[in-house]
Backbone as CSV, one residue per row, in Angstrom:
resi,resn,N_x,N_y,N_z,CA_x,CA_y,CA_z,C_x,C_y,C_z
1,MET,-5.219,27.819,-38.959,-4.271,26.969,-38.225,-4.576,26.966,-36.728
2,ARG,-4.850,28.157,-36.163,-5.153,28.227,-34.729,-6.408,27.417,-34.398
3,GLU,-7.392,27.430,-35.286,-8.612,26.674,-35.043,-8.329,25.170,-34.994
4,ARG,-7.404,24.722,-35.851,-7.035,23.306,-35.830,-6.389,22.942,-34.491
5,TYR,-5.555,23.843,-33.984,-4.922,23.594,-32.691,-5.961,23.590,-31.570
6,ARG,-6.937,24.498,-31.671,-8.001,24.524,-30.678,-8.773,23.191,-30.674
7,MET,-9.047,22.666,-31.867,-9.758,21.397,-31.969,-8.936,20.256,-31.368
8,MET,-7.608,20.293,-31.592,-6.736,19.278,-30.996,-6.800,19.342,-29.479
9,ALA,-6.753,20.564,-28.937,-6.793,20.736,-27.482,-8.110,20.232,-26.916
10,GLU,-9.207,20.600,-27.556,-10.516,20.173,-27.068,-10.684,18.658,-27.159
11,GLN,-10.130,18.072,-28.210,-10.186,16.616,-28.337,-9.416,15.938,-27.210
12,GLY,-8.282,16.525,-26.838,-7.525,15.977,-25.718,-8.327,15.999,-24.431
13,PHE,-9.027,17.114,-24.177,-9.890,17.187,-23.000,-10.984,16.124,-23.057
14,ARG,-11.629,16.012,-24.209,-12.731,15.057,-24.336,-12.264,13.630,-24.079
15,GLU,-11.131,13.278,-24.691,-10.622,11.916,-24.519,-10.298,11.642,-23.056
16,SER,-9.660,12.602,-22.397,-9.298,12.417,-20.996,-10.539,12.252,-20.128
17,ILE,-11.538,13.074,-20.363,-12.784,12.990,-19.585,-13.472,11.651,-19.818
18,GLU,-13.538,11.213,-21.072,-14.215,9.955,-21.383,-13.522,8.761,-20.726
19,VAL,-12.199,8.763,-20.772,-11.469,7.659,-20.168,-11.647,7.670,-18.653
20,LYS,-11.623,8.845,-18.053,-11.789,8.913,-16.597,-13.205,8.540,-16.179
21,GLU,-14.194,8.862,-16.995,-15.557,8.423,-16.699,-15.644,6.895,-16.714
22,ALA,-14.995,6.287,-17.687,-14.974,4.819,-17.738,-14.225,4.249,-16.532
23,LEU,-13.141,4.883,-16.165,-12.381,4.462,-14.988,-13.250,4.545,-13.734
24,ARG,-13.998,5.630,-13.586,-14.884,5.789,-12.433,-15.895,4.646,-12.366
25,ARG,-16.487,4.314,-13.516,-17.499,3.259,-13.533,-16.915,1.891,-13.199
26,GLU,-15.704,1.637,-13.712,-15.159,0.282,-13.663,-14.235,0.013,-12.479
27,GLU,-13.614,1.047,-11.923,-12.509,0.789,-10.993,-12.641,1.448,-9.623
28,THR,-13.757,2.095,-9.331,-13.887,2.729,-8.019,-13.742,1.714,-6.890
29,GLY,-14.346,0.553,-7.044,-14.213,-0.488,-6.031,-12.774,-0.936,-5.856
30,THR,-12.039,-0.997,-6.960,-10.629,-1.374,-6.907,-9.834,-0.357,-6.105
31,ILE,-10.119,0.923,-6.299,-9.419,1.975,-5.560,-9.698,1.854,-4.068
32,LEU,-10.934,1.557,-3.706,-11.271,1.352,-2.292,-10.504,0.160,-1.725
33,ASP,-10.394,-0.910,-2.500,-9.635,-2.083,-2.051,-8.171,-1.723,-1.808
34,MET,-7.592,-0.932,-2.706,-6.199,-0.513,-2.544,-6.027,0.312,-1.287
35,ALA,-6.925,1.263,-1.077,-6.838,2.121,0.106,-6.894,1.282,1.378
36,GLU,-7.807,0.329,1.432,-7.935,-0.520,2.619,-6.682,-1.356,2.845
37,MET,-6.086,-1.861,1.764,-4.851,-2.639,1.890,-3.724,-1.785,2.444
38,ILE,-3.567,-0.578,1.912,-2.480,0.297,2.341,-2.699,0.759,3.778
39,VAL,-3.936,1.069,4.131,-4.245,1.460,5.509,-3.900,0.324,6.469
40,GLN,-4.264,-0.894,6.110,-3.940,-2.040,6.961,-2.433,-2.166,7.147
41,ALA,-1.676,-1.949,6.070,-0.217,-2.020,6.167,0.323,-0.925,7.078
42,PHE,-0.128,0.302,6.892,0.347,1.403,7.727,-0.006,1.169,9.197
43,ARG,-1.197,0.670,9.459,-1.590,0.395,10.845,-0.725,-0.686,11.474
44,GLY,-0.188,-1.579,10.646,0.686,-2.635,11.132,2.153,-2.254,11.115
45,ASN,2.448,-0.958,10.989,3.839,-0.453,10.960,4.630,-0.983,9.763
46,HIS,3.925,-1.198,8.649,4.581,-1.600,7.411,4.704,-0.395,6.471
47,ARG,5.400,-0.602,5.375,5.707,0.484,4.456,5.115,0.240,3.073
48,LEU,5.007,1.337,2.331,4.552,1.305,0.941,5.723,1.661,0.043
49,PHE,6.041,0.774,-0.902,7.085,1.021,-1.894,6.430,1.254,-3.252
50,LEU,6.834,2.338,-3.932,6.263,2.681,-5.230,7.372,2.722,-6.273
51,PHE,7.089,2.243,-7.494,8.117,2.224,-8.521,7.506,2.126,-9.908
52,GLY,8.238,2.653,-10.875,7.857,2.630,-12.280,8.931,3.341,-13.080
53,ASN,8.741,3.454,-14.373,9.722,4.053,-15.272,9.145,5.302,-15.943
54,GLY,10.011,6.252,-16.254,9.579,7.443,-16.989,8.523,8.228,-16.237
55,GLY,7.392,8.484,-16.901,6.298,9.194,-16.249,5.782,8.457,-15.032
56,SER,5.837,7.130,-15.070,5.396,6.339,-13.915,6.359,6.494,-12.741
57,ALA,7.643,6.699,-13.029,8.611,6.995,-11.964,8.258,8.320,-11.303
58,ALA,7.897,9.307,-12.121,7.500,10.606,-11.580,6.254,10.477,-10.709
59,ASP,5.297,9.647,-11.128,4.101,9.420,-10.321,4.464,8.763,-8.992
60,ALA,5.372,7.799,-9.021,5.793,7.130,-7.792,6.384,8.140,-6.807
61,GLN,7.241,9.021,-7.302,7.863,10.030,-6.449,6.834,11.027,-5.927
62,HIS,5.968,11.474,-6.799,4.923,12.426,-6.445,4.072,11.873,-5.308
63,LEU,3.612,10.635,-5.449,2.700,10.072,-4.465,3.416,9.725,-3.163
64,ALA,4.664,9.289,-3.248,5.425,9.060,-2.014,5.531,10.358,-1.218
65,ALA,5.743,11.475,-1.910,5.822,12.767,-1.228,4.503,13.119,-0.558
66,GLU,3.391,12.822,-1.219,2.084,13.121,-0.624,1.878,12.328,0.667
67,PHE,2.330,11.076,0.692,2.171,10.261,1.896,3.130,10.700,3.001
68,VAL,4.381,10.933,2.648,5.376,11.268,3.674,5.117,12.660,4.249
69,ASN,4.810,13.618,3.413,4.609,14.986,3.873,3.153,15.208,4.272
70,ARG,2.320,15.483,3.307,0.887,15.659,3.550,0.189,15.682,2.205
71,PHE,-1.113,15.398,2.222,-1.922,15.568,1.019,-2.822,16.776,1.221
72,GLN,-3.976,16.613,1.832,-4.857,17.754,2.045,-5.086,18.069,3.513
73,MET,-4.681,17.193,4.389,-4.840,17.478,5.818,-3.490,17.355,6.505
74,ASP,-3.326,18.097,7.586,-2.134,17.960,8.409,-2.307,16.725,9.276
75,ARG,-1.373,15.793,9.162,-1.447,14.540,9.915,-0.042,13.963,10.002
76,PRO,0.160,12.938,10.814,1.493,12.341,10.924,1.990,11.827,9.568
77,PRO,3.298,11.849,9.344,3.846,11.328,8.088,3.645,9.821,7.976
78,LEU,3.511,9.358,6.742,3.285,7.947,6.464,4.481,7.363,5.716
79,PRO,4.850,6.104,5.999,6.082,5.513,5.464,5.946,5.002,4.030
80,ALA,6.115,5.910,3.082,6.079,5.572,1.652,7.434,5.902,1.039
81,ILE,7.926,5.001,0.216,9.260,5.138,-0.367,9.185,4.915,-1.870
82,ALA,9.633,5.888,-2.644,9.755,5.718,-4.092,11.123,5.120,-4.399
83,LEU,11.143,4.029,-5.155,12.402,3.348,-5.484,13.041,3.916,-6.745
84,THR,12.702,5.142,-7.076,13.132,5.747,-8.347,14.016,6.971,-8.146
85,VAL,14.424,7.260,-6.905,14.986,8.589,-6.627,16.484,8.605,-6.366
86,ASP,17.079,7.485,-6.012,18.503,7.477,-5.658,19.325,7.147,-6.901
87,SER,19.878,8.177,-7.511,20.570,7.978,-8.792,21.795,7.085,-8.648
88,SER,22.471,7.143,-7.510,23.648,6.287,-7.330,23.258,4.819,-7.231
89,VAL,22.197,4.532,-6.493,21.711,3.146,-6.403,21.250,2.662,-7.770
90,LEU,20.447,3.472,-8.460,19.899,3.057,-9.748,20.996,2.811,-10.775
91,THR,21.966,3.723,-10.850,23.004,3.580,-11.878,24.005,2.497,-11.528
92,SER,24.270,2.291,-10.251,25.213,1.226,-9.904,24.610,-0.143,-10.195
93,ILE,23.343,-0.323,-9.861,22.697,-1.603,-10.164,22.600,-1.803,-11.672
94,GLY,22.183,-0.746,-12.382,22.082,-0.842,-13.831,23.421,-1.142,-14.482
95,ASN,24.494,-0.576,-13.934,25.829,-0.757,-14.508,26.423,-2.120,-14.144
96,ASP,26.302,-2.510,-12.882,26.952,-3.732,-12.408,26.139,-4.989,-12.713
97,PHE,24.842,-4.845,-12.805,23.970,-5.997,-13.044,23.125,-5.726,-14.297
98,HIS,21.834,-5.485,-14.120,20.957,-5.221,-15.256,19.941,-4.167,-14.848
99,PHE,19.456,-3.402,-15.816,18.453,-2.381,-15.522,17.193,-3.001,-14.935
100,GLU,16.889,-4.217,-15.318,15.673,-4.845,-14.798,15.797,-5.211,-13.322
101,ASP,16.996,-5.044,-12.739,17.198,-5.349,-11.318,17.098,-4.122,-10.420
102,ILE,16.850,-2.931,-10.976,16.969,-1.712,-10.165,15.942,-1.644,-9.038
103,PHE,14.791,-2.248,-9.199,13.781,-2.215,-8.141,13.872,-3.436,-7.235
104,ILE,14.103,-4.597,-7.813,14.128,-5.811,-6.991,15.259,-5.768,-5.973
105,LYS,16.416,-5.228,-6.337,17.524,-5.203,-5.386,17.220,-4.268,-4.226
106,GLN,16.535,-3.162,-4.494,16.149,-2.259,-3.410,15.114,-2.916,-2.496
107,LEU,14.174,-3.635,-3.075,13.198,-4.340,-2.249,13.874,-5.410,-1.398
108,ARG,14.825,-6.119,-1.967,15.544,-7.131,-1.196,16.257,-6.513,-0.002
109,ALA,16.733,-5.283,-0.167,17.453,-4.608,0.906,16.529,-4.007,1.956
110,LEU,15.356,-3.537,1.528,14.532,-2.688,2.393,13.206,-3.292,2.827
111,ALA,12.628,-4.170,2.029,11.244,-4.585,2.253,11.149,-5.790,3.176
112,GLN,9.981,-5.891,3.825,9.678,-7.019,4.701,8.273,-7.516,4.393
113,ALA,8.012,-8.744,4.767,6.667,-9.292,4.613,5.662,-8.377,5.304
114,GLY,4.543,-8.147,4.641,3.527,-7.243,5.164,3.579,-5.857,4.569
115,ASP,4.719,-5.488,3.975,4.799,-4.222,3.256,3.968,-4.318,1.973
116,VAL,3.732,-3.163,1.342,2.983,-3.115,0.085,3.911,-2.630,-1.026
117,ALA,3.928,-3.348,-2.134,4.675,-2.946,-3.329,3.678,-2.495,-4.386
118,LEU,3.827,-1.249,-4.842,2.929,-0.686,-5.855,3.737,-0.412,-7.120
119,GLY,3.530,-1.237,-8.129,4.236,-1.103,-9.391,3.365,-0.447,-10.445
120,ILE,3.940,0.512,-11.173,3.201,1.278,-12.168,3.842,1.063,-13.532
121,SER,3.035,0.666,-14.513,3.531,0.471,-15.878,2.372,0.640,-16.851
122,THR,2.460,1.605,-17.746,1.358,1.818,-18.685,1.168,0.605,-19.591
123,SER,2.253,-0.083,-19.905,2.163,-1.264,-20.772,1.830,-2.525,-19.996
124,GLY,2.131,-2.541,-18.709,1.995,-3.759,-17.918,3.100,-4.758,-18.162
125,LYS,4.131,-4.347,-18.905,5.171,-5.282,-19.324,6.581,-4.859,-18.926
126,SER,6.740,-3.768,-18.197,8.086,-3.282,-17.855,8.852,-4.359,-17.083
127,PRO,9.964,-4.861,-17.624,10.645,-6.000,-16.983,11.060,-5.745,-15.544
128,ASN,11.529,-4.523,-15.242,11.979,-4.268,-13.870,10.804,-4.201,-12.896
129,VAL,9.652,-3.732,-13.357,8.457,-3.698,-12.507,7.915,-5.112,-12.310
130,VAL,7.844,-5.876,-13.377,7.356,-7.263,-13.287,8.232,-8.070,-12.337
131,LYS,9.544,-7.935,-12.487,10.473,-8.701,-11.660,10.324,-8.345,-10.180
132,ALA,10.151,-7.050,-9.891,9.993,-6.611,-8.504,8.684,-7.110,-7.906
133,LEU,7.619,-7.075,-8.685,6.331,-7.570,-8.187,6.359,-9.081,-7.962
134,ARG,7.015,-9.797,-8.869,7.130,-11.252,-8.695,7.884,-11.572,-7.398
135,TRP,8.997,-10.884,-7.176,9.762,-11.095,-5.933,8.895,-10.757,-4.723
136,SER,8.145,-9.689,-4.797,7.292,-9.271,-3.684,6.269,-10.344,-3.343
137,CYS,5.650,-10.920,-4.373,4.691,-12.007,-4.146,5.346,-13.178,-3.435
138,GLU,6.563,-13.479,-3.814,7.260,-14.645,-3.279,7.769,-14.424,-1.861
139,HIS,7.777,-13.161,-1.403,8.363,-12.862,-0.093,7.381,-12.176,0.861
140,GLY,6.101,-12.385,0.642,5.113,-11.989,1.635,4.670,-10.544,1.604
141,LEU,5.024,-9.796,0.554,4.508,-8.444,0.416,3.130,-8.499,-0.233
142,ARG,2.304,-7.509,0.037,1.069,-7.332,-0.709,1.405,-6.532,-1.964
143,THR,0.750,-6.828,-3.066,1.144,-6.214,-4.336,-0.025,-5.528,-5.018
144,VAL,0.269,-4.353,-5.554,-0.699,-3.556,-6.294,-0.067,-3.181,-7.629
145,GLY,-0.831,-3.259,-8.700,-0.342,-2.862,-10.014,-1.276,-1.872,-10.669
146,TRP,-0.701,-0.894,-11.347,-1.455,0.048,-12.171,-0.980,-0.115,-13.603
147,VAL,-1.903,-0.423,-14.498,-1.575,-0.661,-15.900,-2.584,0.063,-16.786
148,GLY,-2.419,-0.095,-18.093,-3.387,0.394,-19.064,-4.267,-0.747,-19.544
149,ALA,-5.043,-0.484,-20.577,-6.019,-1.464,-21.048,-5.362,-2.739,-21.570
150,ALA,-4.148,-2.618,-22.090,-3.507,-3.780,-22.705,-3.126,-4.836,-21.676
151,GLY,-2.785,-4.397,-20.446,-2.338,-5.367,-19.450,-1.008,-5.981,-19.850
152,GLY,-0.645,-7.069,-19.208,0.635,-7.695,-19.513,1.056,-8.653,-18.427
153,GLU,2.369,-8.891,-18.340,2.890,-9.882,-17.397,2.652,-9.498,-15.946
154,MET,2.495,-8.217,-15.657,2.277,-7.775,-14.283,1.047,-8.404,-13.655
155,ASP,0.039,-8.660,-14.471,-1.265,-9.080,-13.944,-1.149,-10.259,-12.983
156,ALA,-0.288,-11.197,-13.294,-0.189,-12.431,-12.512,0.396,-12.202,-11.126
157,TYR,1.039,-11.070,-10.906,1.755,-10.839,-9.654,1.118,-9.746,-8.797
158,CYS,-0.119,-9.384,-9.079,-0.782,-8.308,-8.347,-1.975,-8.840,-7.562
159,ASP,-1.954,-8.589,-6.257,-3.139,-8.900,-5.449,-4.302,-8.028,-5.882
160,ILE,-4.002,-6.774,-6.201,-5.005,-5.837,-6.700,-4.447,-5.183,-7.957
161,LEU,-5.217,-5.190,-9.029,-4.768,-4.616,-10.299,-5.767,-3.554,-10.747
162,LEU,-5.265,-2.364,-11.007,-6.083,-1.288,-11.559,-5.724,-1.110,-13.026
163,ARG,-6.743,-1.188,-13.896,-6.524,-1.105,-15.327,-7.176,0.174,-15.854
164,ALA,-6.363,1.142,-16.253,-6.894,2.350,-16.879,-7.425,1.983,-18.256
165,PRO,-8.666,2.331,-18.583,-9.311,1.831,-19.808,-8.911,2.604,-21.064
166,SER,-7.624,2.572,-21.387,-7.121,3.210,-22.609,-5.810,2.540,-23.005
167,ARG,-5.508,2.603,-24.293,-4.215,2.131,-24.793,-3.306,3.297,-25.156
168,VAL,-3.756,4.517,-24.907,-2.963,5.716,-25.180,-2.187,6.065,-23.918
169,THR,-0.856,6.094,-24.018,-0.025,6.285,-22.829,-0.409,7.534,-22.048
170,ALA,-0.633,8.645,-22.722,-0.961,9.891,-22.021,-2.248,9.755,-21.226
171,ARG,-3.267,9.126,-21.820,-4.533,8.962,-21.123,-4.377,8.025,-19.916
172,VAL,-3.580,6.974,-20.071,-3.339,6.047,-18.965,-2.646,6.776,-17.818
173,GLN,-1.627,7.564,-18.148,-0.902,8.285,-17.100,-1.798,9.301,-16.398
174,GLU,-2.683,9.940,-17.139,-3.624,10.882,-16.520,-4.542,10.162,-15.541
175,CYS,-4.968,8.964,-15.907,-5.784,8.160,-14.989,-4.984,7.781,-13.746
176,HIS,-3.745,7.375,-13.940,-2.944,6.911,-12.804,-2.751,8.004,-11.765
177,ILE,-2.427,9.222,-12.188,-2.194,10.261,-11.185,-3.504,10.681,-10.531
178,THR,-4.601,10.635,-11.270,-5.899,10.912,-10.647,-6.212,9.867,-9.584
179,VAL,-6.000,8.605,-9.918,-6.202,7.526,-8.950,-5.292,7.740,-7.743
180,GLY,-4.064,8.139,-7.977,-3.137,8.375,-6.875,-3.648,9.426,-5.909
181,HIS,-4.175,10.511,-6.429,-4.705,11.558,-5.562,-5.936,11.084,-4.795
182,ILE,-6.797,10.339,-5.455,-7.971,9.791,-4.762,-7.520,8.828,-3.668
183,LEU,-6.528,8.015,-3.977,-6.007,7.062,-2.999,-5.445,7.784,-1.782
184,CYS,-4.696,8.854,-1.999,-4.151,9.631,-0.875,-5.275,10.163,0.005
185,ALA,-6.316,10.692,-0.626,-7.439,11.248,0.135,-8.138,10.165,0.944
186,LEU,-8.331,8.990,0.344,-9.003,7.900,1.047,-8.175,7.390,2.225
187,VAL,-6.883,7.206,1.998,-6.014,6.725,3.077,-6.006,7.724,4.232
188,ASP,-5.881,9.007,3.923,-5.913,10.024,4.972,-7.216,9.960,5.759
189,GLU,-8.326,9.844,5.050,-9.628,9.834,5.723,-9.793,8.587,6.581
190,MET,-9.364,7.434,6.047,-9.503,6.190,6.805,-8.641,6.181,8.067
191,LEU,-7.458,6.785,7.971,-6.536,6.780,9.104,-6.754,7.945,10.055
192,PHE,-7.061,9.115,9.501,-7.004,10.330,10.310,-8.241,11.204,10.219
193,GLY,-9.318,10.694,9.636,-10.514,11.518,9.493,-11.007,12.084,10.807
194,ASN,-10.773,11.337,11.895,-11.207,11.818,13.203,-10.431,13.040,13.673
195,LEU,-9.207,13.238,13.125,-8.424,14.421,13.513,-9.138,15.691,13.106
196,GLU,-9.674,15.716,11.859,-10.369,16.904,11.387,-11.700,17.088,12.131
197,GLN,-12.352,15.985,12.454,-13.637,16.090,13.138,-13.462,16.636,14.548
198,ASN,-12.274,16.385,15.143,-12.046,16.812,16.519,-11.529,18.244,16.619
199,GLU,-11.199,18.861,15.487,-10.662,20.228,15.519,-11.762,21.242,15.799
């Protein structure tokens, strides 16, 4: 029995590595494009809004913290906001209106043209993410989407779309957080690389 579990664990590692290798081959340029877009927004005193559901909500919060606090270098805080953290806002909108409005209403309140909206959905079909990205396109925000291999309605509303090459939710989420960490490192280097060189 233990050997069967060992084989399951090793298979999980293999699948994750294979998917990330495919992601590296297919999407490195996309990640660079995202970093450049976000850097341009930050340089223009604009903000980054991140949102998603479930594990994608956790990724949005995780990455917002990396931007606001720090990733690997000490540098000024960056204006990133996860739209998944205020339980009173989320539950009041969900209760009074619809769950699919929880992100769009926050963007309507907080976002301005030139900001970046980053929507995360493993299926590419999450109604609240799609609705928020559509509104963002219509109101002058730059839009980024992270999806899995299946894609979905999000595709039409993303200036830049990153597609993790798997239909397995766990593998897609593993790709997304890896991309997030690479993105943080690139943004830091593009904005503040000279700080480390001058130390």
